[in-house]
ZAMARGU-4260 file (C-alpha; in steps of 0.2 Angstrom, whole numbers, plus 5000, padded with zeros to 4 digits):
<rodrens>
0) 4713/5164/4995 | 4717/5160/5014 | 4711/5142/5014 | 4712/5134/5031 | 4716/5150/5040
5) 4706/5160/5052 | 4708/5179/5048 | 4695/5188/5058 | 4701/5205/5052 | 4711/5210/5037
10) 4723/5224/5033 | 4722/5232/5016 | 4737/5225/5006 | 4751/5237/5002 | 4769/5237/4996
15) 4776/5223/4985 | 4779/5205/4990 | 4786/5190/4981 | 4775/5185/4966 | 4761/5197/4970
20) 4756/5214/4962 | 4761/5230/4969 | 4748/5238/4980 | 4755/5255/4982 | 4764/5262/4997
25) 4761/5256/5015 | 4755/5270/5026 | 4766/5274/5041 | 4752/5273/5053 | 4735/5264/5052
30) 4721/5260/5063 | 4718/5241/5067 | 4701/5236/5059 | 4688/5230/5071 | 4688/5212/5075
35) 4673/5203/5067 | 4674/5188/5079 | 4672/5177/5064 | 4682/5171/5050 | 4681/5170/5031
40) 4664/5165/5024 | 4669/5147/5020 | 4680/5144/5036 | 4671/5130/5046 | 4677/5132/5063
45) 4669/5145/5075 | 4679/5159/5081 | 4680/5153/5099 | 4685/5135/5094 | 4700/5142/5084
50) 4707/5154/5097 | 4724/5148/5103 | 4732/5156/5118 | 4744/5153/5132 | 4737/5148/5149
55) 4754/5153/5157 | 4770/5161/5153 | 4787/5159/5160 | 4805/5166/5158 | 4817/5154/5150
60) 4835/5153/5157 | 4848/5160/5145 | 4862/5151/5138 | 4865/5139/5124 | 4861/5122/5132
65) 4846/5128/5143 | 4838/5136/5127 | 4841/5120/5117 | 4833/5110/5131 | 4818/5122/5132
70) 4815/5120/5113 | 4816/5101/5113 | 4804/5100/5128 | 4792/5114/5125 | 4794/5121/5108
75) 4799/5139/5102 | 4805/5153/5113 | 4801/5171/5111 | 4816/5182/5113 | 4825/5197/5106
80) 4841/5202/5098 | 4850/5219/5097 | 4848/5225/5079 | 4863/5233/5070 | 4862/5241/5053
85) 4870/5226/5044 | 4855/5215/5049 | 4843/5224/5037 | 4854/5218/5023 | 4854/5199/5028
90) 4850/5188/5013 | 4856/5171/5018 | 4869/5161/5028 | 4873/5162/5046 | 4872/5180/5052
95) 4886/5187/5062 | 4886/5206/5066 | 4901/5214/5056 | 4897/5232/5054 | 4886/5247/5059
100) 4878/5254/5074 | 4865/5247/5085 | 4848/5253/5079 | 4837/5245/5092 | 4830/5228/5099
105) 4819/5217/5089 | 4808/5203/5095 | 4811/5186/5087 | 4805/5167/5089 | 4819/5155/5091
110) 4813/5138/5084 | 4828/5127/5082 | 4847/5125/5079 | 4860/5117/5068 | 4877/5116/5061
115) 4884/5121/5044 | 4902/5118/5039 | 4907/5117/5057 | 4898/5133/5062 | 4884/5132/5075
120) 4868/5142/5072 | 4851/5146/5079 | 4836/5145/5067 | 4825/5160/5070 | 4808/5165/5063
125) 4807/5184/5059 | 4792/5195/5058 | 4797/5205/5042 | 4788/5193/5030 | 4794/5180/5018
130) 4803/5192/5006 | 4816/5195/5019 | 4831/5183/5023 | 4828/5165/5020 | 4809/5165/5017
135) 4806/5175/5033 | 4819/5165/5043 | 4837/5168/5047 | 4851/5159/5055 | 4863/5167/5068
140) 4879/5161/5076 | 4875/5150/5091 | 4886/5148/5107 | 4893/5166/5107 | 4877/5176/5113
145) 4877/5184/5096 | 4867/5201/5097 | 4861/5195/5114 | 4851/5181/5107 | 4856/5169/5122
150) 4853/5181/5136 | 4835/5177/5140 | 4818/5172/5132 | 4800/5168/5136 | 4789/5154/5133
155) 4771/5148/5137 | 4760/5133/5140 | 4747/5133/5126 | 4729/5129/5127 | 4726/5114/5116
</rodrens>
Protein backbone atom coordinates (compact mmCIF):
# COMPACT_ATOMS: atom_id res chain seq x y z
CA UNK A 1 0.00 0.00 0.00
CA UNK A 2 2.81 2.47 0.83
CA UNK A 3 5.58 1.26 -1.48
CA UNK A 4 8.84 3.15 -1.08
CA UNK A 5 7.61 5.09 1.94
CA UNK A 6 8.75 4.74 5.54
CA UNK A 7 5.77 5.08 7.85
CA UNK A 8 6.99 4.17 11.35
CA UNK A 9 3.55 4.70 12.85
CA UNK A 10 0.16 4.92 11.28
CA UNK A 11 -3.00 6.66 12.32
CA UNK A 12 -6.26 4.79 11.93
CA UNK A 13 -7.93 6.04 8.74
CA UNK A 14 -11.03 8.18 9.09
CA UNK A 15 -13.15 10.49 6.99
CA UNK A 16 -13.59 10.38 3.23
CA UNK A 17 -10.89 11.13 0.70
CA UNK A 18 -10.81 11.03 -3.09
CA UNK A 19 -11.22 7.55 -4.55
CA UNK A 20 -11.19 5.88 -1.11
CA UNK A 21 -13.92 4.34 1.05
CA UNK A 22 -15.54 6.24 3.90
CA UNK A 23 -13.90 5.19 7.18
CA UNK A 24 -16.24 6.94 9.59
CA UNK A 25 -15.92 10.27 11.35
CA UNK A 26 -12.49 11.43 12.49
CA UNK A 27 -12.15 11.95 16.25
CA UNK A 28 -11.57 15.52 17.42
CA UNK A 29 -8.63 14.34 19.52
CA UNK A 30 -6.46 11.25 19.36
CA UNK A 31 -3.23 10.08 20.92
CA UNK A 32 -0.23 9.68 18.64
CA UNK A 33 0.70 6.00 18.35
CA UNK A 34 4.04 4.94 19.74
CA UNK A 35 6.78 5.17 17.12
CA UNK A 36 8.02 1.65 16.36
CA UNK A 37 11.35 2.90 14.97
CA UNK A 38 10.93 0.62 12.01
CA UNK A 39 9.03 0.84 8.78
CA UNK A 40 6.69 -1.49 6.97
CA UNK A 41 7.63 -5.13 6.78
CA UNK A 42 8.92 -5.00 3.19
CA UNK A 43 10.64 -1.60 3.40
CA UNK A 44 14.37 -2.22 2.95
CA UNK A 45 16.01 0.82 4.56
CA UNK A 46 16.74 0.88 8.27
CA UNK A 47 14.95 3.55 10.28
CA UNK A 48 18.17 5.48 11.02
CA UNK A 49 19.18 5.46 7.34
CA UNK A 50 15.84 6.92 6.30
CA UNK A 51 15.65 9.77 8.81
CA UNK A 52 15.91 13.18 7.20
CA UNK A 53 16.36 16.23 9.35
CA UNK A 54 17.69 19.76 9.31
CA UNK A 55 21.16 20.36 10.67
CA UNK A 56 20.43 24.09 10.96
CA UNK A 57 17.57 26.51 10.49
CA UNK A 58 17.45 30.18 9.66
CA UNK A 59 14.99 32.98 9.11
CA UNK A 60 14.37 33.94 5.50
CA UNK A 61 14.21 37.62 4.59
CA UNK A 62 10.71 38.69 3.59
CA UNK A 63 9.76 40.20 0.25
CA UNK A 64 9.11 38.81 -3.20
CA UNK A 65 12.62 38.85 -4.68
CA UNK A 66 14.37 37.65 -1.50
CA UNK A 67 11.97 34.72 -1.18
CA UNK A 68 12.36 33.80 -4.86
CA UNK A 69 16.14 33.84 -4.46
CA UNK A 70 15.92 31.60 -1.37
CA UNK A 71 13.75 29.05 -3.18
CA UNK A 72 16.09 29.01 -6.20
CA UNK A 73 19.24 28.62 -4.10
CA UNK A 74 18.07 26.41 -1.22
CA UNK A 75 14.58 25.04 -1.84
CA UNK A 76 11.21 25.46 -0.09
CA UNK A 77 10.42 28.00 2.61
CA UNK A 78 8.21 27.31 5.62
CA UNK A 79 5.95 30.25 6.29
CA UNK A 80 2.47 31.24 7.29
CA UNK A 81 -0.56 33.06 6.01
CA UNK A 82 -3.48 34.74 7.69
CA UNK A 83 -6.51 32.55 7.00
CA UNK A 84 -9.85 34.15 6.26
CA UNK A 85 -13.18 32.34 5.98
CA UNK A 86 -13.14 32.42 2.16
CA UNK A 87 -9.89 30.39 2.09
CA UNK A 88 -11.67 27.20 3.21
CA UNK A 89 -13.72 27.30 -0.01
CA UNK A 90 -10.74 27.65 -2.37
CA UNK A 91 -10.90 25.14 -5.22
CA UNK A 92 -8.58 26.42 -7.97
CA UNK A 93 -7.03 29.51 -9.49
CA UNK A 94 -5.03 32.28 -7.86
CA UNK A 95 -6.36 32.96 -4.37
CA UNK A 96 -6.99 36.56 -3.34
CA UNK A 97 -8.83 37.22 -0.07
CA UNK A 98 -12.21 38.72 -0.97
CA UNK A 99 -14.55 38.24 1.98
CA UNK A 100 -14.84 37.03 5.55
CA UNK A 101 -13.05 37.59 8.80
CA UNK A 102 -9.65 36.31 9.81
CA UNK A 103 -9.96 32.88 11.41
CA UNK A 104 -6.35 32.35 12.34
CA UNK A 105 -2.86 31.83 11.00
CA UNK A 106 -1.84 28.72 9.07
CA UNK A 107 1.57 27.16 8.40
CA UNK A 108 2.42 26.56 4.73
CA UNK A 109 5.32 25.52 2.49
CA UNK A 110 6.21 27.95 -0.30
CA UNK A 111 7.65 25.89 -3.17
CA UNK A 112 7.63 28.06 -6.29
CA UNK A 113 6.02 30.79 -8.35
CA UNK A 114 4.62 31.55 -11.77
CA UNK A 115 2.44 33.85 -13.88
CA UNK A 116 -1.01 33.07 -15.26
CA UNK A 117 -2.72 35.47 -17.67
CA UNK A 118 -0.43 38.27 -16.49
CA UNK A 119 -1.11 37.65 -12.77
CA UNK A 120 1.88 36.69 -10.63
CA UNK A 121 1.38 33.93 -8.03
CA UNK A 122 3.17 31.83 -5.44
CA UNK A 123 2.81 28.03 -5.59
CA UNK A 124 2.17 26.69 -2.10
CA UNK A 125 1.88 23.22 -0.56
CA UNK A 126 -0.91 23.00 2.00
CA UNK A 127 -1.35 20.37 4.72
CA UNK A 128 -5.08 19.72 4.27
CA UNK A 129 -4.61 16.61 2.06
CA UNK A 130 -5.02 16.17 -1.68
CA UNK A 131 -8.82 16.60 -1.60
CA UNK A 132 -8.42 20.32 -0.93
CA UNK A 133 -7.57 22.98 -3.52
CA UNK A 134 -5.45 21.95 -6.49
CA UNK A 135 -4.57 18.43 -5.28
CA UNK A 136 -3.38 19.76 -1.92
CA UNK A 137 -1.67 22.83 -3.37
CA UNK A 138 -2.83 26.38 -3.93
CA UNK A 139 -1.72 29.48 -5.76
CA UNK A 140 -1.86 32.88 -4.10
CA UNK A 141 -1.25 36.39 -5.44
CA UNK A 142 2.47 37.24 -5.52
CA UNK A 143 4.02 40.67 -5.06
CA UNK A 144 1.30 42.13 -2.82
CA UNK A 145 2.02 40.31 0.47
CA UNK A 146 -1.39 38.64 0.14
CA UNK A 147 -2.49 37.35 3.55
CA UNK A 148 1.00 38.10 4.89
CA UNK A 149 2.72 35.41 2.80
CA UNK A 150 5.72 37.62 1.97
CA UNK A 151 6.45 38.85 5.50
CA UNK A 152 8.87 36.14 6.63
CA UNK A 153 9.77 32.48 6.42
CA UNK A 154 12.10 29.82 7.78
CA UNK A 155 14.27 27.33 5.98
CA UNK A 156 16.88 24.79 6.92
CA UNK A 157 19.97 23.02 5.71
CA UNK A 158 19.12 19.36 5.43
CA UNK A 159 21.26 16.35 6.25
CA UNK A 160 21.79 14.42 3.03
